[in-house]
C-alpha positions as a LaTeX table, in Angstrom:
\begin{tabular}{lrrr}
\hline
Residue & $x$ (\AA) & $y$ (\AA) & $z$ (\AA) \\
\hline
Met1 & $-12.48$ & 12.88 & 116.24 \\
Ser2 & $-13.08$ & 16.03 & 114.18 \\
Leu3 & $-16.35$ & 17.22 & 112.71 \\
Ile4 & $-15.23$ & 16.25 & 109.21 \\
Gln5 & $-14.53$ & 12.69 & 110.25 \\
Arg6 & $-17.76$ & 12.32 & 112.24 \\
Ile7 & $-20.27$ & 13.97 & 109.86 \\
Val8 & $-18.89$ & 15.07 & 106.49 \\
Leu9 & $-17.16$ & 11.86 & 105.44 \\
Pro10 & $-20.11$ & 9.55 & 106.28 \\
Ala11 & $-22.41$ & 11.99 & 104.50 \\
Leu12 & $-20.25$ & 11.92 & 101.40 \\
Val13 & $-20.16$ & 8.11 & 101.46 \\
Leu14 & $-23.94$ & 7.94 & 101.79 \\
Leu15 & $-24.36$ & 10.49 & 99.02 \\
Ala16 & $-22.07$ & 8.56 & 96.67 \\
Leu17 & $-23.83$ & 5.30 & 97.49 \\
Gly18 & $-27.23$ & 6.88 & 96.91 \\
Phe19 & $-26.10$ & 8.42 & 93.62 \\
Ser20 & $-24.72$ & 5.12 & 92.34 \\
Thr21 & $-27.92$ & 3.24 & 93.24 \\
Ala22 & $-30.20$ & 5.99 & 91.89 \\
Thr23 & $-28.51$ & 6.33 & 88.44 \\
Phe24 & $-27.57$ & 4.15 & 85.52 \\
Glu25 & $-25.45$ & 4.79 & 82.44 \\
Val26 & $-26.37$ & 3.86 & 78.89 \\
Lys27 & $-23.49$ & 3.68 & 76.41 \\
Gln28 & $-23.68$ & 4.57 & 72.74 \\
Tyr29 & $-23.97$ & 0.95 & 71.62 \\
Gln30 & $-26.52$ & $-0.06$ & 74.28 \\
Ser31 & $-30.28$ & 0.05 & 74.80 \\
Ala32 & $-31.89$ & $-0.09$ & 78.26 \\
Leu33 & $-35.08$ & $-1.31$ & 79.89 \\
Lys34 & $-36.18$ & 0.03 & 83.28 \\
Phe35 & $-38.34$ & $-2.19$ & 85.49 \\
Arg36 & $-40.51$ & $-1.46$ & 88.49 \\
Leu37 & $-41.00$ & $-4.58$ & 90.56 \\
Gly38 & $-40.51$ & $-6.72$ & 87.41 \\
Glu39 & $-42.74$ & $-4.61$ & 85.13 \\
Ile40 & $-41.24$ & $-2.64$ & 82.21 \\
Val41 & $-41.79$ & 1.08 & 82.81 \\
Gly42 & $-39.25$ & 2.64 & 80.43 \\
Asp43 & $-37.38$ & 1.71 & 77.28 \\
His44 & $-36.44$ & 4.88 & 75.38 \\
Tyr45 & $-33.10$ & 5.90 & 76.85 \\
Gly46 & $-30.39$ & 7.59 & 74.85 \\
Pro47 & $-26.68$ & 7.47 & 75.65 \\
Gly48 & $-25.80$ & 9.10 & 78.96 \\
Leu49 & $-26.72$ & 9.09 & 82.65 \\
His50 & $-30.31$ & 8.40 & 83.78 \\
Phe51 & $-32.09$ & 8.21 & 87.16 \\
Lys52 & $-34.07$ & 5.45 & 88.86 \\
Trp53 & $-35.51$ & 4.74 & 92.26 \\
Pro54 & $-33.23$ & 2.57 & 94.33 \\
Val55 & $-34.62$ & $-0.85$ & 95.21 \\
Ile56 & $-37.92$ & $-0.14$ & 93.40 \\
Asn57 & $-36.41$ & 0.16 & 89.92 \\
Ser58 & $-33.99$ & $-2.18$ & 88.16 \\
Val59 & $-32.33$ & $-1.82$ & 84.76 \\
Arg60 & $-31.30$ & $-4.30$ & 82.02 \\
Leu61 & $-28.81$ & $-3.22$ & 79.37 \\
Phe62 & $-28.66$ & $-4.87$ & 75.93 \\
Asp63 & $-25.97$ & $-4.66$ & 73.27 \\
Lys64 & $-27.58$ & $-3.31$ & 70.09 \\
Arg65 & $-24.51$ & $-3.77$ & 67.87 \\
Val66 & $-24.49$ & $-6.31$ & 65.04 \\
Gln67 & $-23.55$ & $-9.74$ & 66.36 \\
Thr68 & $-22.51$ & $-12.96$ & 64.67 \\
Leu69 & $-24.01$ & $-16.40$ & 65.11 \\
Thr70 & $-22.05$ & $-19.25$ & 63.54 \\
Ser71 & $-24.01$ & $-22.43$ & 62.90 \\
Gln72 & $-22.88$ & $-26.02$ & 63.10 \\
Pro73 & $-22.56$ & $-27.93$ & 59.79 \\
Glu74 & $-25.99$ & $-29.19$ & 58.74 \\
Arg75 & $-27.17$ & $-31.62$ & 56.07 \\
Phe76 & $-29.61$ & $-30.22$ & 53.51 \\
Leu77 & $-31.49$ & $-32.18$ & 50.85 \\
Thr78 & $-31.62$ & $-30.82$ & 47.27 \\
Ser79 & $-34.38$ & $-31.30$ & 44.70 \\
Glu80 & $-32.34$ & $-34.22$ & 43.36 \\
Lys81 & $-32.57$ & $-35.90$ & 46.76 \\
Lys82 & $-28.86$ & $-35.44$ & 47.34 \\
Asn83 & $-27.30$ & $-34.27$ & 50.56 \\
Leu84 & $-25.18$ & $-31.16$ & 51.00 \\
Val85 & $-23.28$ & $-30.39$ & 54.19 \\
Ile86 & $-23.46$ & $-26.61$ & 54.72 \\
Asp87 & $-22.26$ & $-24.33$ & 57.48 \\
Tyr88 & $-23.20$ & $-20.66$ & 57.56 \\
Tyr89 & $-23.21$ & $-17.58$ & 59.77 \\
Ile90 & $-25.93$ & $-15.09$ & 60.73 \\
Lys91 & $-25.50$ & $-11.34$ & 61.31 \\
Trp92 & $-28.18$ & $-10.07$ & 63.70 \\
Gln93 & $-28.93$ & $-7.31$ & 66.18 \\
Ile94 & $-31.57$ & $-6.34$ & 68.74 \\
Glu95 & $-34.06$ & $-3.96$ & 67.14 \\
Asn96 & $-36.87$ & $-3.90$ & 69.74 \\
Pro97 & $-35.60$ & $-4.41$ & 73.31 \\
Val98 & $-39.12$ & $-4.75$ & 74.77 \\
Ala99 & $-40.17$ & $-7.49$ & 72.35 \\
Tyr100 & $-36.75$ & $-9.12$ & 72.73 \\
Tyr101 & $-37.07$ & $-9.28$ & 76.53 \\
Lys102 & $-40.66$ & $-10.52$ & 76.42 \\
Ala103 & $-39.78$ & $-13.28$ & 73.93 \\
Thr104 & $-36.51$ & $-14.45$ & 75.50 \\
Arg105 & $-36.47$ & $-12.95$ & 79.02 \\
Gly106 & $-33.24$ & $-11.32$ & 77.89 \\
Asp107 & $-31.46$ & $-14.66$ & 77.35 \\
Glu108 & $-29.23$ & $-14.38$ & 74.27 \\
Arg109 & $-28.91$ & $-18.16$ & 73.97 \\
Val110 & $-32.69$ & $-18.50$ & 73.59 \\
Ala111 & $-32.74$ & $-15.82$ & 70.88 \\
Met112 & $-29.86$ & $-17.39$ & 68.93 \\
Ser113 & $-31.36$ & $-20.87$ & 69.18 \\
Arg114 & $-34.69$ & $-19.69$ & 67.79 \\
Met115 & $-33.02$ & $-17.65$ & 65.02 \\
Asp116 & $-30.80$ & $-20.55$ & 64.01 \\
Gln117 & $-33.77$ & $-22.89$ & 63.76 \\
Ile118 & $-35.80$ & $-20.45$ & 61.66 \\
Val119 & $-32.85$ & $-19.74$ & 59.33 \\
Arg120 & $-32.20$ & $-23.48$ & 58.99 \\
Asp121 & $-35.85$ & $-24.12$ & 58.06 \\
Ala122 & $-35.77$ & $-21.29$ & 55.49 \\
Met123 & $-32.57$ & $-22.66$ & 53.94 \\
Lys124 & $-34.01$ & $-26.17$ & 53.80 \\
Ser125 & $-37.04$ & $-24.81$ & 51.96 \\
Gln126 & $-34.86$ & $-22.96$ & 49.43 \\
Ile127 & $-32.32$ & $-25.75$ & 48.90 \\
Ser128 & $-35.04$ & $-28.39$ & 48.49 \\
Ser129 & $-36.25$ & $-26.54$ & 45.37 \\
Arg130 & $-32.78$ & $-26.32$ & 43.80 \\
Thr131 & $-30.32$ & $-28.77$ & 42.27 \\
Val132 & $-26.81$ & $-29.32$ & 43.59 \\
Asn133 & $-25.37$ & $-27.31$ & 40.73 \\
Gln134 & $-27.74$ & $-24.40$ & 41.37 \\
Val135 & $-26.80$ & $-24.31$ & 45.05 \\
Val136 & $-23.07$ & $-24.58$ & 44.42 \\
Ala137 & $-22.65$ & $-22.49$ & 41.27 \\
Gly138 & $-25.94$ & $-20.59$ & 40.95 \\
Asp139 & $-26.87$ & $-17.02$ & 41.89 \\
Arg140 & $-26.30$ & $-17.29$ & 45.63 \\
Asp141 & $-27.15$ & $-13.64$ & 46.37 \\
Ile142 & $-30.78$ & $-14.12$ & 45.30 \\
Phe143 & $-30.93$ & $-17.34$ & 47.29 \\
Met144 & $-29.62$ & $-15.70$ & 50.49 \\
Lys145 & $-31.84$ & $-12.60$ & 50.12 \\
Thr146 & $-34.87$ & $-14.87$ & 50.01 \\
Val147 & $-33.67$ & $-16.64$ & 53.17 \\
Ile148 & $-33.16$ & $-13.30$ & 54.97 \\
Gln149 & $-36.60$ & $-11.97$ & 54.00 \\
Thr150 & $-38.32$ & $-15.18$ & 55.04 \\
Thr151 & $-36.47$ & $-15.31$ & 58.36 \\
Asn152 & $-37.09$ & $-11.66$ & 59.28 \\
Thr153 & $-40.81$ & $-12.16$ & 58.69 \\
Ala154 & $-40.80$ & $-15.21$ & 60.97 \\
Ile155 & $-38.81$ & $-13.58$ & 63.81 \\
Asp156 & $-40.65$ & $-10.25$ & 63.84 \\
Ser157 & $-42.06$ & $-10.98$ & 67.31 \\
Leu158 & $-38.58$ & $-11.83$ & 68.62 \\
Gly159 & $-37.46$ & $-8.19$ & 68.58 \\
Val160 & $-34.34$ & $-8.87$ & 66.51 \\
Lys161 & $-33.41$ & $-8.29$ & 62.88 \\
Ile162 & $-31.17$ & $-10.39$ & 60.67 \\
Ser163 & $-29.05$ & $-8.26$ & 58.36 \\
Asp164 & $-27.16$ & $-11.02$ & 56.59 \\
Val165 & $-26.90$ & $-14.79$ & 56.18 \\
Arg166 & $-23.87$ & $-16.19$ & 54.38 \\
Ile167 & $-22.78$ & $-19.69$ & 53.49 \\
Met168 & $-19.21$ & $-20.27$ & 54.62 \\
Gln169 & $-18.65$ & $-23.71$ & 53.15 \\
Ile170 & $-20.48$ & $-26.33$ & 51.14 \\
Glu171 & $-19.27$ & $-29.89$ & 51.39 \\
Leu172 & $-20.56$ & $-32.57$ & 49.08 \\
Pro173 & $-20.98$ & $-36.06$ & 50.46 \\
Gln174 & $-18.46$ & $-38.44$ & 48.98 \\
Glu175 & $-21.08$ & $-40.33$ & 46.98 \\
Val176 & $-22.12$ & $-37.24$ & 44.99 \\
Arg177 & $-18.93$ & $-35.20$ & 45.01 \\
Arg178 & $-17.34$ & $-36.90$ & 42.02 \\
Ser179 & $-20.46$ & $-36.80$ & 39.85 \\
Val180 & $-21.02$ & $-33.09$ & 40.61 \\
Tyr181 & $-17.42$ & $-32.22$ & 39.79 \\
Gln182 & $-17.63$ & $-34.18$ & 36.54 \\
Arg183 & $-20.85$ & $-32.38$ & 35.56 \\
Met184 & $-19.33$ & $-28.99$ & 36.36 \\
Glu185 & $-16.20$ & $-29.93$ & 34.41 \\
Lys186 & $-18.29$ & $-30.91$ & 31.37 \\
Glu187 & $-20.25$ & $-27.66$ & 31.54 \\
Arg188 & $-17.05$ & $-25.62$ & 31.79 \\
Phe189 & $-15.54$ & $-27.61$ & 28.91 \\
Ala190 & $-18.63$ & $-27.05$ & 26.75 \\
Phe191 & $-18.56$ & $-23.34$ & 27.55 \\
Ala192 & $-14.85$ & $-23.13$ & 26.68 \\
Gln193 & $-15.46$ & $-25.09$ & 23.48 \\
Ser194 & $-18.18$ & $-22.68$ & 22.39 \\
Ile195 & $-15.79$ & $-19.75$ & 22.98 \\
Arg196 & $-13.08$ & $-21.51$ & 20.96 \\
Ser197 & $-15.57$ & $-22.20$ & 18.14 \\
Arg198 & $-16.59$ & $-18.56$ & 17.99 \\
Gly199 & $-12.94$ & $-17.56$ & 18.02 \\
Glu200 & $-12.09$ & $-19.95$ & 15.19 \\
Glu201 & $-15.06$ & $-18.68$ & 13.18 \\
Gln202 & $-13.93$ & $-15.10$ & 13.63 \\
Ala203 & $-10.35$ & $-16.10$ & 12.76 \\
Lys204 & $-11.56$ & $-17.69$ & 9.51 \\
Lys205 & $-13.54$ & $-14.58$ & 8.63 \\
Ile206 & $-10.52$ & $-12.38$ & 9.32 \\
Thr207 & $-8.23$ & $-14.67$ & 7.31 \\
Ala208 & $-10.67$ & $-14.81$ & 4.39 \\
Asp209 & $-11.02$ & $-11.03$ & 4.39 \\
Ala210 & $-7.23$ & $-10.65$ & 4.51 \\
Asp211 & $-6.82$ & $-13.11$ & 1.61 \\
Arg212 & $-9.44$ & $-11.24$ & $-0.38$ \\
Gln213 & $-7.72$ & $-7.92$ & 0.24 \\
Arg214 & $-4.37$ & $-9.50$ & $-0.65$ \\
Ala215 & $-5.79$ & $-10.82$ & $-3.94$ \\
Val216 & $-7.29$ & $-7.42$ & $-4.76$ \\
Ile217 & $-4.02$ & $-5.62$ & $-3.95$ \\
Leu218 & $-1.95$ & $-8.11$ & $-6.01$ \\
Ala219 & $-4.35$ & $-7.88$ & $-8.95$ \\
Glu220 & $-4.21$ & $-4.09$ & $-8.85$ \\
Ala221 & $-0.39$ & $-4.19$ & $-8.55$ \\
Asn222 & $-0.13$ & $-6.62$ & $-11.50$ \\
Arg223 & $-2.45$ & $-4.42$ & $-13.56$ \\
Gln224 & $-0.38$ & $-1.35$ & $-12.84$ \\
Ala225 & 2.86 & $-3.28$ & $-13.55$ \\
Ala226 & 1.44 & $-4.51$ & $-16.87$ \\
Glu227 & 0.46 & $-0.97$ & $-17.78$ \\
Ile228 & 3.93 & 0.31 & $-16.85$ \\
Arg229 & 5.63 & $-2.53$ & $-18.77$ \\
Gly230 & 3.40 & $-1.88$ & $-21.76$ \\
Ala231 & 4.18 & 1.82 & $-21.67$ \\
Gly232 & 7.91 & 1.00 & $-21.36$ \\
Asp233 & 7.79 & $-1.49$ & $-24.24$ \\
Ala234 & 5.93 & 1.05 & $-26.37$ \\
Ala235 & 8.49 & 3.72 & $-25.52$ \\
Ala236 & 11.35 & 1.30 & $-26.30$ \\
Ala237 & 9.74 & 0.27 & $-29.58$ \\
Ala238 & 9.29 & 3.92 & $-30.52$ \\
Thr239 & 12.93 & 4.61 & $-29.66$ \\
Tyr240 & 14.11 & 1.63 & $-31.74$ \\
Ala241 & 11.93 & 2.68 & $-34.63$ \\
Lys242 & 13.23 & 6.23 & $-34.49$ \\
Ala243 & 16.85 & 5.03 & $-34.33$ \\
Tyr244 & 16.26 & 2.60 & $-37.23$ \\
Ala245 & 14.77 & 5.37 & $-39.31$ \\
Gln246 & 17.83 & 7.56 & $-38.81$ \\
Asp247 & 20.37 & 4.95 & $-40.06$ \\
Pro248 & 18.90 & 1.55 & $-41.04$ \\
Lys249 & 22.25 & 0.05 & $-42.10$ \\
Phe250 & 24.04 & 0.89 & $-38.87$ \\
Phe251 & 21.06 & $-0.25$ & $-36.86$ \\
Ser252 & 21.15 & $-3.60$ & $-38.70$ \\
Phe253 & 24.86 & $-3.91$ & $-37.97$ \\
Tyr254 & 24.30 & $-3.07$ & $-34.28$ \\
Arg255 & 21.52 & $-5.63$ & $-33.95$ \\
Ser256 & 23.78 & $-8.28$ & $-35.52$ \\
Leu257 & 26.51 & $-7.50$ & $-33.00$ \\
Glu258 & 23.98 & $-7.91$ & $-30.17$ \\
Ala259 & 22.94 & $-11.25$ & $-31.64$ \\
Tyr260 & 26.60 & $-12.39$ & $-31.85$ \\
Lys261 & 27.15 & $-11.36$ & $-28.22$ \\
Gln262 & 24.14 & $-13.34$ & $-26.97$ \\
Ala263 & 24.97 & $-16.37$ & $-29.15$ \\
Phe264 & 28.68 & $-16.66$ & $-28.28$ \\
Asp265 & 28.61 & $-15.34$ & $-24.72$ \\
Arg266 & 28.31 & $-18.76$ & $-23.01$ \\
Gly267 & 31.06 & $-20.42$ & $-25.06$ \\
Gly268 & 31.36 & $-24.08$ & $-26.06$ \\
Asp269 & 28.15 & $-24.01$ & $-28.13$ \\
Thr270 & 28.02 & $-25.54$ & $-31.60$ \\
Phe271 & 26.03 & $-23.92$ & $-34.39$ \\
Val272 & 25.07 & $-25.93$ & $-37.45$ \\
Leu273 & 24.56 & $-23.20$ & $-40.05$ \\
Ser274 & 25.44 & $-22.70$ & $-43.69$ \\
Pro275 & 28.54 & $-20.53$ & $-44.15$ \\
Thr276 & 26.53 & $-18.43$ & $-46.52$ \\
Ser277 & 23.85 & $-17.82$ & $-43.90$ \\
Pro278 & 22.97 & $-14.13$ & $-43.38$ \\
Phe279 & 23.96 & $-14.64$ & $-39.74$ \\
Phe280 & 27.67 & $-14.71$ & $-40.83$ \\
Arg281 & 27.53 & $-11.99$ & $-43.42$ \\
Tyr282 & 29.76 & $-9.66$ & $-41.38$ \\
Phe283 & 32.33 & $-12.45$ & $-40.85$ \\
Asp284 & 32.89 & $-12.99$ & $-44.58$ \\
Ala285 & 33.20 & $-9.35$ & $-45.58$ \\
Pro286 & 36.86 & $-8.28$ & $-46.07$ \\
Asn287 & 35.86 & $-4.72$ & $-45.24$ \\
Pro288 & 33.29 & $-4.47$ & $-42.38$ \\
Ala289 & 32.51 & $-0.92$ & $-43.32$ \\
Ala290 & 31.69 & $-2.04$ & $-46.83$ \\
Ala291 & 29.55 & $-4.85$ & $-45.39$ \\
Val292 & 27.67 & $-2.37$ & $-43.31$ \\
Ala293 & 27.21 & $-0.17$ & $-46.31$ \\
Gly294 & 26.00 & $-2.96$ & $-48.55$ \\
Gly295 & 24.63 & $-5.58$ & $-46.18$ \\
Lys296 & 21.02 & $-6.63$ & $-45.91$ \\
His297 & 19.25 & $-7.77$ & $-42.77$ \\
\hline
\end{tabular}
């Protein structure tokens, strides 16, 4: 057997065994407690490799990441003395490893049981002062913040911190479910009705304003049309007067022709007039030019 086999290899084995028993590793997400014969002698260890005395020292590692505790469905009584079946979850983490170990001996089940009981008591206190509608449809963030603050104060000596408590589901017992839904439906209907009423009121205001503007625009348009018609009639009257002044006899003859055209245009009409009526004066004249020259309107 060579020197390496007899001395070097056993020495290396003993060295490796001694190194493994004299060191411990703390990961980034862990915190560590070092004990000496059961007594805590160290607790501030960062990530990395640390030394301890074999046999004399022992080490406990704890996960300091945020963990989740899911509760079992629990019945809670509201201020109306009605039951709600609620299940929730708790987000928590170890904040003080020394206090955590002293309070629970490092048993996670003990810590979770105590946290769950304290959270349940805090929720019972909050829910007992609220109605069913406030719990179901109220401001749940304020409600849960109060539960978290109350619980953290109560578990301060436990060495853990609760970062969040959230309700996952709220079940109404069958005897109150229908009445709660009906009340919520009525409230939603009343809210929708108020919105519709405001909308109808605004629609009426808009319609009335549009009608008023329409009336103003039509009145202004009619006024302008009347002015234009009046100006046109005045211009026409002036033109007729000027034409009449230039040749009254021809103008009289022309107006008679217009009257004949309007009177006989439809056909089949019967006129009961005297043959000597001025209306027929141009019919009786043997010479129309002479009638124009000597006729009277």
